[in-house]
C-alpha positions as CSV (number, residue, x, y, z in Angstrom):
1,M,0.2,0.3,-0.3
2,S,1.5,3.4,-1.0
3,N,2.2,6.2,1.7
4,S,2.9,9.2,-0.7
5,P,2.6,12.8,0.4
6,H,-0.4,12.8,-1.5
7,D,-2.5,10.5,0.4
8,P,-5.1,11.8,2.5
9,R,-4.8,12.0,6.3
10,A,-7.2,11.8,9.2
11,T,-7.8,15.1,10.3
12,R,-8.0,16.8,13.7
13,V,-11.6,16.0,13.5
14,S,-11.7,12.9,12.5
15,W,-9.6,11.9,15.4
16,L,-12.3,13.9,17.8
17,I,-14.8,11.9,16.2
18,V,-12.9,8.4,16.9
19,L,-12.6,10.0,20.3
20,M,-16.1,10.0,20.6
21,L,-16.5,6.4,19.5
22,M,-14.0,5.1,21.7
23,G,-16.3,6.9,24.9
24,F,-19.2,5.2,23.2
25,T,-17.8,1.9,23.2
26,F,-16.2,2.3,26.6
27,L,-19.7,2.7,28.1
28,G,-21.5,0.5,25.8
29,H,-19.4,-2.3,27.2
30,F,-19.1,-1.3,30.7
31,N,-23.1,-1.7,30.6
32,R,-22.9,-4.6,28.6
33,V,-20.3,-6.6,31.3
34,S,-21.4,-5.1,34.3
35,I,-24.2,-8.1,34.2
36,S,-21.8,-10.7,34.8
37,V,-19.8,-8.8,37.7
38,A,-23.5,-8.5,39.5
39,G,-23.9,-12.5,38.5
40,N,-20.5,-13.0,39.7
41,E,-21.5,-11.3,43.2
42,R,-24.7,-11.3,43.7
43,F,-27.1,-13.7,41.5
44,I,-24.9,-17.0,41.6
45,G,-24.8,-18.9,44.9
46,P,-27.1,-21.2,46.8
47,D,-30.8,-20.7,46.8
48,K,-29.7,-17.9,43.9
49,M,-29.0,-18.8,40.4
50,T,-26.7,-21.4,39.3
51,A,-23.5,-20.7,36.6
52,E,-25.4,-22.7,34.0
53,Q,-28.6,-20.6,34.6
54,M,-26.8,-17.0,34.5
55,G,-24.5,-18.5,31.6
56,L,-28.0,-18.7,29.8
57,V,-28.8,-15.0,30.6
58,Y,-25.3,-13.9,29.2
59,S,-25.7,-15.9,25.9
60,T,-29.7,-14.3,25.3
61,F,-28.4,-11.2,24.3
62,L,-25.5,-12.5,22.6
63,M,-28.1,-14.8,20.7
64,V,-30.5,-11.8,19.9
65,Y,-27.5,-9.4,19.6
66,T,-26.4,-12.3,16.4
67,I,-29.6,-12.9,15.2
68,L,-30.6,-8.9,14.5
69,M,-27.0,-8.0,13.1
70,L,-27.6,-8.8,9.4
71,P,-30.8,-6.4,9.8
72,G,-28.7,-3.7,12.3
73,G,-26.1,-3.7,9.3
74,W,-29.1,-2.5,6.7
75,V,-30.5,0.1,9.3
76,I,-26.5,1.5,9.6
77,D,-26.7,2.0,6.0
78,R,-30.2,3.0,5.7
79,V,-30.1,5.9,8.4
80,G,-26.4,6.4,9.3
81,P,-24.3,5.5,11.9
82,R,-25.1,8.6,13.9
83,L,-28.7,8.0,14.5
84,A,-28.4,4.1,15.0
85,L,-25.5,4.7,17.2
86,T,-28.0,7.4,19.3
87,G,-30.6,4.7,19.4
88,M,-28.3,2.0,20.7
89,G,-26.8,4.2,23.5
90,L,-30.5,5.2,24.2
91,G,-31.8,1.7,24.2
92,L,-28.9,-0.4,25.7
93,G,-29.1,2.6,28.4
94,F,-32.5,2.0,29.4
95,C,-32.7,-1.8,29.3
96,V,-29.6,-1.8,31.8
97,A,-31.8,0.5,34.0
98,L,-34.5,-1.9,33.7
99,T,-32.6,-4.5,35.4
100,G,-31.6,-2.6,38.2
101,S,-35.4,-2.0,38.5
102,L,-36.1,-5.4,39.2
103,G,-34.3,-5.3,42.2
104,W,-36.9,-2.8,43.8
105,L,-39.6,-5.5,43.8
106,G,-38.6,-7.6,46.5
107,L,-38.4,-10.7,44.7
108,P,-35.8,-13.4,45.7
109,I,-32.6,-13.7,43.2
110,V,-33.4,-16.7,41.7
111,A,-37.4,-15.5,40.5
112,L,-35.9,-12.7,38.6
113,W,-34.1,-15.4,35.8
114,L,-37.0,-15.3,33.3
115,P,-37.0,-11.3,33.6
116,L,-33.6,-11.0,33.3
117,L,-33.7,-13.6,30.4
118,A,-36.4,-11.2,28.6
119,I,-34.7,-8.2,29.4
120,R,-31.4,-9.1,28.4
121,G,-32.4,-10.3,24.7
122,L,-34.0,-6.5,24.5
123,A,-30.8,-5.2,25.6
124,G,-28.9,-7.3,22.8
125,A,-31.8,-6.3,20.2
126,V,-30.6,-2.5,20.9
127,S,-27.3,-3.0,21.1
128,V,-26.5,-4.1,17.8
129,P,-25.2,-0.9,15.9
130,L,-22.5,-0.4,18.3
131,H,-19.4,-2.5,16.6
132,P,-20.2,-2.2,13.1
133,G,-21.8,1.3,13.3
134,A,-18.6,2.7,14.9
135,A,-16.6,0.9,12.3
136,R,-18.6,2.3,9.2
137,S,-18.7,5.3,11.1
138,V,-14.3,5.2,10.9
139,S,-15.0,4.4,7.4
140,L,-16.4,7.7,6.5
141,W,-14.3,9.8,8.7
142,V,-10.5,8.2,8.5
143,P,-8.7,7.5,5.6
144,L,-7.4,4.0,4.9
145,A,-3.4,4.7,5.6
146,S,-5.2,5.3,9.7
147,R,-8.0,3.2,9.4
148,S,-6.4,0.3,11.5
149,T,-4.7,2.7,13.7
150,A,-8.7,4.7,14.5
151,N,-10.3,1.0,14.8
152,G,-7.7,-0.6,17.4
153,L,-8.2,2.7,19.3
154,V,-12.1,2.5,19.4
155,T,-12.1,-1.1,20.3
156,A,-9.4,-0.4,22.6
157,G,-12.0,1.6,24.3
158,A,-14.8,-1.4,24.3
159,L,-11.7,-3.2,26.3
160,I,-11.0,-0.2,29.0
161,G,-14.7,-0.6,29.1
162,I,-15.0,-4.2,30.1
163,A,-11.7,-4.0,32.3
164,V,-13.0,-0.7,34.3
165,T,-16.4,-3.0,34.8
166,Y,-15.0,-5.4,37.1
167,P,-13.6,-3.1,39.7
168,G,-15.7,-0.1,38.9
169,F,-19.2,-1.7,38.9
170,G,-18.1,-3.8,41.7
171,L,-17.2,-0.5,43.7
172,L,-20.7,0.9,42.6
173,M,-22.3,-2.3,43.9
174,D,-20.5,-2.0,47.1
175,W,-21.4,2.1,47.1
176,L,-25.1,1.9,46.1
177,D,-26.2,-1.7,46.1
178,W,-26.5,-3.6,42.3
179,P,-30.2,-2.5,42.0
180,L,-29.1,1.7,41.8
181,A,-25.9,0.4,40.5
182,F,-27.5,-0.3,37.2
183,V,-29.7,2.5,36.9
184,V,-26.8,5.0,37.3
185,S,-24.8,3.1,34.7
186,G,-27.4,3.0,32.5
187,A,-28.3,6.8,32.7
188,A,-24.9,8.0,31.9
189,L,-25.2,5.8,28.8
190,M,-28.3,7.5,27.8
191,L,-26.8,10.8,28.4
192,F,-23.8,10.2,26.8
193,A,-25.8,9.1,23.4
194,L,-27.5,12.4,23.4
195,I,-24.2,14.2,23.3
196,W,-23.3,12.4,20.4
197,C,-26.5,12.7,18.5
198,R,-26.3,16.5,19.0
199,L,-22.3,16.5,18.0
200,A,-21.3,13.8,15.5
201,S,-22.1,13.9,11.7
202,D,-22.5,11.3,9.0
203,D,-20.7,14.1,6.6
204,A,-17.3,14.1,7.0
205,A,-16.6,17.1,4.7
206,G,-20.0,18.9,5.5
207,H,-19.4,18.7,9.6
208,A,-19.4,22.0,11.5
209,W,-16.3,21.6,13.1
210,V,-14.1,20.9,10.2
211,G,-12.1,24.1,9.2
212,A,-11.5,25.1,5.7
213,S,-8.7,27.3,6.4
214,A,-6.7,24.3,7.7
215,G,-7.7,22.4,4.3
216,E,-9.9,19.8,6.4
217,V,-12.5,20.2,4.0
218,E,-10.5,18.8,0.9
219,Q,-9.1,15.9,3.5
220,A,-12.2,15.0,4.5
221,K,-13.9,15.0,0.8
222,E,-11.0,13.1,-0.4
223,S,-11.4,10.5,2.8
224,R,-14.5,9.9,3.2
225,T,-16.4,6.2,1.9
226,P,-20.1,7.1,0.5
227,L,-23.1,6.1,2.4
228,L,-25.5,4.1,0.3
229,Q,-28.3,1.3,1.2
230,A,-27.5,-2.1,0.5
231,T,-29.6,-3.9,-1.7
232,I,-30.7,-7.3,-2.0
233,A,-27.3,-8.1,-4.5
234,D,-25.4,-6.6,-2.0
235,V,-25.8,-9.5,0.5
236,V,-25.6,-12.2,-2.2
237,N,-22.3,-11.0,-3.3
238,M,-21.3,-10.9,0.4
239,V,-22.3,-14.4,1.6
240,R,-20.3,-15.4,-1.9
241,N,-16.8,-13.3,-0.8
242,R,-14.6,-15.8,0.3
243,S,-12.2,-13.5,2.0
244,L,-15.3,-12.0,3.8
245,V,-16.6,-15.0,4.6
246,L,-13.1,-16.4,6.0
247,L,-12.6,-13.1,7.6
248,T,-15.9,-14.4,9.6
249,L,-14.8,-17.2,10.5
250,S,-11.8,-16.3,11.8
251,Y,-13.3,-13.5,13.8
252,A,-16.0,-16.1,15.6
253,A,-12.6,-18.1,16.4
254,L,-11.4,-14.9,18.2
255,S,-14.6,-14.1,19.7
256,Y,-15.3,-17.5,21.8
257,F,-11.8,-16.8,23.1
258,Q,-12.3,-13.2,24.0
259,Y,-16.3,-14.1,25.6
260,L,-15.0,-16.8,27.7
261,F,-12.5,-14.1,29.5
262,F,-15.0,-11.5,29.7
263,Y,-17.8,-13.4,31.4
264,W,-15.6,-15.9,33.2
265,I,-12.7,-14.5,33.7
266,E,-13.5,-13.5,37.7
267,H,-15.7,-16.3,38.4
268,Y,-12.3,-18.5,37.5
269,F,-9.9,-16.3,39.7
270,E,-12.7,-16.4,42.7
271,K,-14.2,-19.6,42.6
272,E,-11.1,-21.6,40.6
273,L,-8.1,-20.0,41.8
274,H,-9.9,-18.7,45.3
275,L,-8.4,-15.3,45.0
276,P,-10.3,-12.9,47.2
277,V,-13.2,-10.6,45.8
278,T,-11.3,-7.7,45.6
279,E,-8.0,-9.7,44.1
280,S,-10.2,-11.5,41.5
281,R,-11.5,-7.8,40.2
282,Q,-8.4,-6.3,40.5
283,A,-7.1,-9.5,38.3
284,A,-10.0,-9.3,36.0
285,F,-9.4,-5.8,35.1
286,T,-5.5,-6.3,34.9
287,V,-6.0,-9.1,32.0
288,T,-8.6,-6.8,30.4
289,M,-6.3,-4.0,30.4
290,A,-3.8,-5.3,28.3
291,M,-5.8,-6.2,25.3
292,A,-7.0,-2.5,25.4
293,I,-2.8,-1.9,25.6
294,G,-2.9,-4.2,22.6
295,M,-5.5,-3.0,20.6
296,A,-4.4,0.7,20.1
297,C,-0.9,-0.8,20.0
298,G,-1.9,-3.2,17.2
299,G,-3.9,-0.6,15.2
300,L,-0.5,1.5,14.7
301,G,1.3,-1.6,14.1
302,S,-0.9,-3.3,11.7
303,D,-1.0,0.2,9.4
304,Y,2.5,-0.2,9.8
305,F,2.9,-3.3,8.3
306,C,0.8,-2.7,5.7
307,R,2.9,0.3,4.5
308,R,5.8,-1.8,4.8
309,F,4.8,-5.0,3.3
310,G,1.5,-4.1,1.8
311,R,-2.3,-4.7,3.0
312,R,-2.7,-8.4,2.5
313,W,0.4,-9.5,4.1
314,G,0.4,-6.7,6.7
315,C,-2.7,-8.2,7.7
316,R,-1.7,-11.5,7.5
317,I,1.5,-11.2,9.9
318,M,-0.7,-9.3,12.3
319,A,-3.5,-11.9,12.7
320,L,-1.1,-15.3,12.9
321,T,1.2,-13.5,15.3
322,G,-1.5,-11.9,17.5
323,M,-3.9,-14.8,17.7
324,G,-0.9,-17.7,17.4
325,M,0.7,-15.8,20.2
326,S,-2.8,-15.5,22.4
327,A,-3.4,-19.3,22.0
328,L,0.2,-19.9,23.2
329,F,0.0,-17.4,26.1
330,A,-3.3,-19.1,28.0
331,W,-1.9,-22.7,27.3
332,L,1.1,-21.6,29.5
333,G,-1.5,-19.7,31.7
334,I,-3.7,-22.8,32.6
335,S,-0.2,-25.0,33.0
336,A,1.1,-22.5,35.5
337,Q,0.5,-23.0,39.3
338,D,1.3,-19.1,40.9
339,P,-2.0,-17.1,40.7
340,N,0.6,-14.3,39.8
341,L,1.7,-16.3,37.1
342,V,-1.5,-16.9,35.6
343,V,-2.5,-13.7,35.5
344,A,0.5,-12.9,33.6
345,F,0.0,-15.3,31.5
346,F,-3.7,-14.3,30.6
347,S,-2.9,-11.0,30.3
348,L,-0.3,-11.1,28.0
349,A,-2.6,-13.5,25.7
350,L,-5.4,-11.3,25.5
351,G,-3.1,-8.4,24.9
352,S,-1.6,-10.4,22.1
353,L,-5.4,-10.8,21.0
354,G,-6.0,-7.3,21.3
355,L,-3.3,-6.8,18.5
356,C,-5.3,-8.3,15.5
357,E,-8.7,-6.6,16.1
358,G,-8.5,-3.3,14.3
359,I,-7.5,-5.5,11.1
360,F,-10.9,-7.3,11.2
361,W,-12.9,-4.1,11.3
362,T,-10.6,-2.5,8.7
363,T,-11.4,-5.0,6.6
364,A,-14.7,-6.0,6.4
365,P,-15.7,-2.8,4.7
366,L,-12.8,-2.8,2.4
367,L,-13.8,-6.4,0.8
368,Q,-17.4,-4.7,0.6
369,K,-17.4,-1.1,-0.4
370,R,-20.7,-0.5,-1.5
371,S,-22.0,-1.6,1.8
372,G,-19.7,-1.2,4.5
373,G,-22.2,-1.2,7.7
374,L,-23.7,-4.7,6.1
375,A,-20.3,-6.4,5.9
376,C,-19.5,-5.0,9.4
377,A,-22.9,-6.8,10.5
378,F,-21.7,-10.1,8.6
379,L,-18.3,-10.1,10.5
380,N,-20.1,-9.3,13.9
381,T,-23.2,-12.0,13.0
382,V,-21.1,-14.6,12.5
383,G,-18.1,-13.4,15.1
384,N,-21.0,-13.6,17.8
385,G,-22.3,-16.6,16.6
386,G,-18.9,-17.9,17.9
387,G,-18.7,-16.0,21.0
388,L,-22.4,-17.2,22.1
389,L,-21.3,-20.4,22.5
390,A,-18.3,-19.4,25.2
391,P,-20.7,-18.2,28.2
392,I,-22.7,-21.5,27.6
393,F,-20.2,-24.1,26.9
394,T,-17.6,-22.9,29.1
395,P,-19.3,-23.8,32.5
396,W,-20.5,-26.8,30.9
397,I,-17.0,-28.1,30.1
398,G,-15.6,-26.1,33.5
399,H,-18.0,-28.8,35.2
400,H,-17.9,-32.1,33.6
401,Y,-13.7,-31.9,32.4
402,G,-12.3,-28.8,34.2
403,W,-11.8,-25.2,33.7
404,T,-8.2,-26.0,32.3
405,T,-9.7,-27.9,29.8
406,A,-12.6,-25.2,28.6
407,I,-9.7,-22.9,28.4
408,A,-7.7,-25.1,26.7
409,V,-9.8,-25.9,24.0
410,A,-10.8,-22.2,23.7
411,S,-6.9,-21.5,23.0
412,I,-7.3,-24.2,20.2
413,I,-9.8,-22.6,18.3
414,C,-8.3,-19.3,18.5
415,G,-5.1,-20.5,17.0
416,A,-7.0,-22.4,14.0
417,G,-8.8,-19.1,13.6
418,A,-5.0,-17.6,12.7
419,M,-4.6,-20.0,10.0
420,L,-7.7,-18.7,8.2
421,W,-6.1,-15.6,7.4
422,L,-4.1,-17.3,4.8
423,G,-7.0,-17.6,2.6
424,I,-8.2,-13.7,2.8
425,D,-7.2,-11.0,0.7
426,S,-7.7,-8.1,2.6
427,R,-6.9,-5.6,-0.1
428,G,-10.8,-4.8,-1.0
429,G,-12.1,-4.4,-4.5
């Protein structure tokens, strides 16, 4: 890929949009993962819910989220990521606040299982636009030469949100109890959605913040890609696109691996390694923050490798290195006896996995340029198809064969996903 002086560069306003998208992914995932913190510390236990029941609560969100992903991608291409993300923030925030209101009904925890299933299913439906909408917004604002860096930062915002959830939402529950903690968390997301709606735009060149005197209008016009509506032909072409199909299967493998950690890592530290609650929260924070750092660094590294070796091999190098090392470090983690070593190896595993996150979200809209929102939704559909299996099968495998086996299975899946990049041409059409 060329990097001549005439290549468009991301404007200052582009990076401000990226910063707001990071805020969206931060708050979105804080609100998504908070249920697992409450589940581990408040909902699972004697005379409460079982781990398998909470696993179904987690997977209900992911199942509905996955089923509606393709229609959500069509909506993103039709109304634009600005409105789609606004609706996501308002809807998810409301569902999280509604989750908290269950605690004020005076019912025993075990009686909340069916209401939680219903609310989490609705939350999954309204959460659909988050990642494909953010990736589509990046494709409208940021030129290709900087796009992996931007996508890496946006996905890093998600992982920072997840990492902060373990100690942060835990503290909210300690201070406010779990019902009010959910209400406060959901309200913060709804407020941010309104701020985003007021300040963001799908038209990079026409945004009020873009300064003509600094040449930013010309840069924005050159770097943006058109916002078009998907057709039936686009859907057919998408599923016939070999590279896009392999990309989504690889992302499914990555998602299975990371969702195991997102939903069960604090449980693993507390119940399997027998760490105190405070130490379990801190360990989960450390491991997840490592992935956030990996995402931010991986975006920069991906753009460098693509300039150095071309887009096809630059992305392959990052995927094979990141996902391969992730599987290796996770394997070393389950072999370690010292809890500090387990945390260190798991941190390296998720940090390595984060290195290659940005290339997925950069590559998907490149492989389906006419309907980039739909392509990102397709990526997330198949990806979450793999990811939603982890909350269900992890406790099942852990119960019957041990948690070491459960994490080993995820490591093998992750390594296999890395190999699929050998068949992906990420240069696009």
